[in-house]
Structures are given as C-alpha cells and as structure tokens.
N, C-alpha and C positions, 0 to 999 in steps of 0.2 A: 386543408392542411388535415395531419395527421396526427392519432391520436399514440403517443410515444409512452411507454411504461419504463421506467428506470427503477431496477431492483437491486436493494442493498443490505447489509447486515448492520446492525445497529454499532458500529463500532466507529469512536468521532473521528479517526483516520481514515475511513472510508467514503465519510460525507464529501469534502472537498471536490474532488473529480467528477462524482457523478453529478452535485451541485455546479458545478460549471458548466457541464453539456447541458443540465437542466435550464439554466439559464439562457444558452446560447439558442437550443430549441424552441424556446417559447418566446424570443425575439424575433425567430424566423416565424412565428404564428405558429406553430404547433399547439396542440394539447398536452399538458406533459401530466402524467400521475408518478407520484415519486413513492414508492414501497419501501417504508424503514421504519423502523421501533420509534416510540413516543417522545423521545429526547430530540429526535430531530425534525419532527412535527413541523415546528415553526422556521426553521429553517428552510426547509422546502418551500412552504408557503411564501417565504420572503422574496423569493426567486421567481415564484410566478406559477410555482407548480403546485398542482392537489396531492396533499399528503393521503397516500391510503396506510394506514395502520397495521402492525402484524396483527393479528386476531388469533387465528388459527394455528399459526407458529408461535410459538413461546417468546414472548419479548424478552428482552434484557438488557441491564443497563450497563453499560462494559468497563464501569469503575468499580462494580460487585456482581463479578460474575458468578460468586460463590451462592447470590440468593438466586438465581436461578439454576445453577448446575450444582450444587451442592456436591455433588459426586466426581466431578469432574477435576483431572488433576491440572495443575497449572504451573509445576516444575520444569526444568529445561532437559526432560529425558525424554527422550524417546516412546515409551508408555505414556506420557502425560502429551503429548503431540496427536497419539492416536484417539486419546480421550476426548481433546476438544474437537477434533472431527467427528468423530462416534456421535456425541452429544450436542455440539454446537451447531457445526459445518453443514455434517450430513443429517445430524439429527432432525433438526428445523424444516429438512428441505419437503417432506410431503404436508406438513402445514403451510408453508408458503405455497407450496399449488393449491391446495384448497382455499386459498386468498384471493390468488391471483385467477383462477378458474372463477370463482363469483363475482369479481371485477369483470372480466373478459364476457360474461354472460348477460351482464346489464348494459355495459359499454364497451363493445368491441376494439381491441388494440390493435392496431397496426403494426407496429415494432416493437420487442422487447428488447431492452438492452441490462442486461445482469454483471455484477461485478462476480468473480468466479467466487468466492467464497459466498456469495448467495445463489444455493442450486436450483431454488426453485424457478427462478426465469427459464433455465434452459430445459427444465421438466413441462413449462406451460409450452414451448416449441413441440415438445413431444406429443403434449397432451392434446392439443388443440389447433398444432398447427402455422402459431404465429411466428412468423418471421424474428431473426431471433439473431442479435449479436452481441458477444461476451467481451468483458472487459478487462485486462489485467493488472490489478495493483499493485502485483509484485513483478520481479524479472518473468521473461515468458515462462509458463510451464510444459510447452511442448517438448515431446522427445526428439532429439536427433541423433543423428548416426555419427554425427560428428563432436559430439561434446559428452561429457558426464553426465551420471544422470540427474535431471532438474531436480534442485534442492540440496545436492552435497555443495560443501563449501569448497570444492577442488577446479582448478581452473583447466581447462581442456589440455590433453596430452600432447605433446610434441614429437614426430617422428615417430618410428614404428612403434617404439617401445610405447612410447604416452599414449599414442593409439589405440593398442593393444589392451592396455589398462583402463581407458574409459569403454571398451566394448566388453571386457570382464566384468565391471563396475558394472554398464547397463544390464547385462545377463543377471548379475546377482542382486542389483535393485530389482528387479522385474520379478525374480523367483521370489522375492521375500517380503520388503515394503510395499514393491507396487500389488503384489497379490493381496496385501492384509487391506491396501488402500481401496482395491476392487470390488472384494468382499463390503466394505463398511459402505461403500456406494450404493451397491446393489441391494442391500438391507434396507436401504430409505427409498432406490426405485419402486423394489417389492410393496414397502408401504404405501407409497403413492401410487400404484396401480401400472404401472412401467415394467416392462420384459428386463430382466438383467442385461448389462453391457457385456461385451468380452475385451472392450479397449483397455488402454491402460488408464487408469481411475480419473489423472488429471487431463488426460487428452480428453476423455468422455466430456469433460465440464466446458471445455473450448467450442464455439461456435462451428462450425467446418465452411460457413459462409464468410463472416468477419468478426475477424479477433482484434479488438483496441488493445493498444499495450502502451499503459504509461511508462514515459523513459524515452531514449535515445538510442541510437548506435553505438555510442560508445559506453551505456552500461552493457550492449547485450554481447554475448562473444560471437563471433563469426560463425555463421552458418550456412553452407550454401543451399541445404536441401529449406528453408523458412518459404513457407508458403505465401501465396502470391495475396490472400486472404488477411495477413497479419501486415498490421498498422502501426507503427511506432507512432504518437502524436504527440509525445511529450509530456507538456505539464496542463492538462484541462485545468485545474485548481485553480489558474492565477485570477488573480481580482476578487477571488472570495475568502480570503484569509484576512482581508482587511474589516478594521471598526471604521463605522463613519468618518471618523476623525482619530488624529494621532492621542492616543491616551497620554496622560500628562508624565507618566514616569518616562516614558520615552523623550516627551520632549525635553525632559530635563537630563537626559544622559549628555555627557561630554563628548563634544565631536572629536576634541583632539586625542581621548583613551580608545583602546581597540575596544569593540566590543565581540566577546565569544556568548556567544547561545548555546543554553546546554538544554536536552530533550531527551528525556528517557520511555518515550512511549506509554501507550497503553498498558502495556502487561509490565514492562519495564526488564529489569535483568535478575530474574530467579536468585536469590544468595547473595547481592552483589549490591549496595546504595552509590550507582552511578552517580547521581546528584551530588552527594555524601563527597564523594571521591574528586569530582570536579572544582568544586566549592574551597576543598582542603587543598588542591592542586596551584590554585590560580588565587588565593585567599591575599597572599602579600605581593601580587605584581598588578602592574599598572590597568589592568582590564577591568572592563567593567563586565560582568559575568551576569546575563540574563538567563532566569531559569523557567521554564514552563512547567505546569502540572500543581498538584496542590500545594499551595505556599506554607500550611502547615510542616511539612516535609521536608523543607529545605533548611538547611541548617544558616545560622544568620553569621552575616560578615557586613564588611564596612563596603566591600565592592559589590555587593550581592543585591539583585531586585529579582523579586519572586512576586509579578501580578498575577499567576492564575494561569489563565487563555493570553497567550502570546501571538498579536498581528501578524505574520512573518511576510506578509506583503510590505508592511511598513517597516518592520523589524531587520530585515534580511539585507534589501540595500544598501543599511550599515552596519553590517555585521563581518567580523573579519574572518572566524572560524564557526563552525558550528562543532560541537561535540553530540554526537545521538550514539544510540543501540543500533540502528542500524535499520529502523523502520523506513520502507520505502518509499511513502510517501515525504517523510520530512526530508531523505536523502535528493527525491526527485525536486523539491521546494528548496532547498537549498542551492543543489547546481543550476537550477533555473535562473538562478540570482545571482549565480557564480562564485558562490563560498564554498571554501574548500571544507572537507569535512577530515575530523576524529573519529572513527567509528570504536564502541566497544559493543562488540555484536552481543546480543539476544540470543533467544531462542528461536524453532521455527524456522522460518527463510533469512534471518537475520544473518549469519556466520556468512551465506552465500552471499548477501547484498554486500555485504564489508568488503568480500574478496573480490567482487566486481568493482568497486570504488577505488579500492586500491591497484587494479588490473586499468581501470581509467586513466591514471593517475594524479586524480583530483581531490585526494586525500588518503588517508594513512586507514589502515586496518590495524590495529595495536592487540587485539584479541583477551583471552585472559581476562584476567580482573586486575588491572594494572594499579601500582599503586600511583597516589598523586602525583610522585616524583616523576613518573614514567608519563603521565597524562599530561603533564606541564610542558616536558621536552616534546611532546608531540603536538603540542598547541604553537610552541614556540618554532617549530620546522615550516607548520604552513601559515604564519603571520608575516605580514608585509610584503615583498614582490618575490613570492617563493613560487619553487617549480609547480608546488598544487595549487597556490594560487590562479598561478598563469594558465595551468590546465583546466580548473574551474571555469575562468573565463569563457574559453574556448569551447567546454561543454553547454554554457550558457547559451552562444551562439547558436549549436545544434539546437539545443530544446526550442529556441526562437523560431528556427526554421519548420521545425514540424510540426507546426499550424496550432498546439493546444486545440482546445474548446471547439474553436472554429472548424478546423478540419474534422475533429471527431464527429460533430454535429453533421458535416454533409456527407461524411460517409455512412453515417445511422441512417439518413433521410433515403440513400440510395434503396435501402430495404423494404422501406415503408410500402405498403399497399396502394394503390393509387385509388 
C-alpha cells in the first residue's frame, strides 16, 4: 500500500473534505500523513491518519488570525485579499515545503494531495518529484476561454456581446489582478528555491495530472474546454460532520416546526452582523433558528439555539433552509442534503459562490447587507414545496452520483507509485 500525504491550511472549514478523503484512504489500507495546524491534529488521528504539524510554516488559529498575522488586513477590500494571500496562503508556502521535504526525506511519500490554499503540496511535487493531486474546495479556479475570469461574481455572457465582454474581462484581469497574484506567488517560489512561473497564478497552483473539485456540475458554469484530468467528486466530507450521537439540543427541537440554520463562516462578513440580522428576521416566526459559531455573539431569542459547533450530518436532514455567507463548504454540505440556501455573500470567493447558487436554482443570492425584513422574505420564499427546495433535491441527487470520498480516493491512488 501507498504512503499518501494530505496537506491543508488550518482553517476549520478546510478540514472535513480532507478528513473524509483520509478516512477512505485509511480504510483501503494506505498510510496517510495529514499535514495541518495544531488545532486539528486530534481530528486527523481520529480518522486513522498520522498528524504532521506545521513547524517551519507559521501555524495559526483561524479564529484569531491577527495573533499570527498582525498586519494582515481582513476587511472586504481588494487590498485585504492581496494581503491575505501575501502573508498567509503564499507567505507560509516556503515553510510548508521545508516541513514536507523533511517528512519525505525520512518517510518517502508516494503521492501528495493538497487543497489549493496549502501551496506547499505543489511545491513538494516540483522540488522532489512526488506525484501530485490538488483539491479545489471552492469553485474551479482554472481559466477558460468560455467564462469570465475566475473569482469575479458575474455569470458567463451570452451571444457575441456577452462573449466579447468576458474576453475583455479576462484580458483586463490578466494584466492587473492576475499579474499581481503571479508576482506574489513568484516571491514565494523564489523563497522556496523554485523557479518563477509564467502561468496565471491560480492555474499554477492546480495539478496538471489530477484536480479534484468539491461540488457538482450544477454549481459549475458550462465550459467545453474543461481538461480531462479535472473531476468533480461531490461532497467528500459526508460523514465527518456528525458527533458520536445526537446532542440533547438537537433531540429537543420540535419536528413540527421548520429549522433554519444560520452560519456566517470563520471570517464572517466584514462590517455586517449576519447572525444578528437573521435572528432579528426570524425571532417572531415559527422557525427554530440554529446558529453555529461563538454562542456569546448570538443575540438571545426564544426560538434561537446557539450550541457552538453544529453537526451538519445530523442537523441538515431536518433543515428547511440554510442562511450562509457563501462559504463553499457550507454550501456544498447544504446542497448535498437537499437544503435550499439564502446567501448573503462575504468577501473573497463568496460573491461568486452566491451567483452560482442562484444560477443553479437551489437558492437565492440576496447580496448586499439585507434588512431583517428582506432576509425574512427570502427565507419564506425557500421554505415548503418551493422551486428552490425542489431544485436543491435535484442537486443533492447529483452530489450522490458524484461519488464523494470513495471516488476521490480511487482517483488519488491511481497516482501513487507502485
């Protein structure tokens, strides 16, 4: 059997998809080393993997990024986006490579799989020739001549005018944002002892041999030029989000009243209290509102439950609607369970995720900073036998057909050295 290295940045939302893959590989008899921060070492070991800590790479607590990166901006501006990549995602990559090379020197790795924000996995492939698969936990970032630039919250144009607009946007982004991102990744590559790349920055982070994508075709715009090595595998996190048994608060929920789950993600929405708006919107309704995150930040209301950590695999089968900031892990989890979405997008890739949810028909993108009344109306549109719920059930069947962790594990092991 093979020694498989899984590498991920220490964000809570990045763990379930990789842990699901790790569990499947361990079950197949492979040795799995799981490289992530200290907060998640026990979770890696719980699925049978060997935890490898971030040592040379600066470890961090995703609930307190300022402690590790005091000068990194966390607002919703483009400058903040560049700051996060410069200091966190690209900035930690040379240290990641040193950690991984040390492992490979003493216990050779047969294949490395990294989620795209953990850049050191691809660096290990270049530095040591280890077969490499990458895993996109967000919409596929590969450029396409049939789409607007990845990351922009616009749908593909239609007709000659729309296609011309998309081509102009691709050229503009390549000359501005794309060049800036490539400069940042090349700084990291130079510090890691690798030659600069001339590729678009995000294309250079994707394995040319195997790219796994969280999600299903209904969340991806049509692109005839999608390479054959790209595989959408659905939700590899299924089964990793449940506790050993249903918590008491979940057992106490009234089966006759609709459940609305609210999650604002790790980084939330700078300048907007999504949880507060959701509680205000639903406080006088029959809904039972289950909020994930820090209970101390959740306003009190008679119909609100704020347990902190929420086991999605147990809650979502009973959930009528999810309100989210557009984190792709939460979106994938909800749709894999047939739950329609109301998305109030945060920063970075979340506006694009929100557009894709609306495009799929399985939810609403209400944008901006909605009032409680507007948020309540959006929830009311999605409950019951709504078009959004019917479409969410269709997308859930698509997730099931995609194969999840089982299919991802089969694809990964085709790369392992004999």
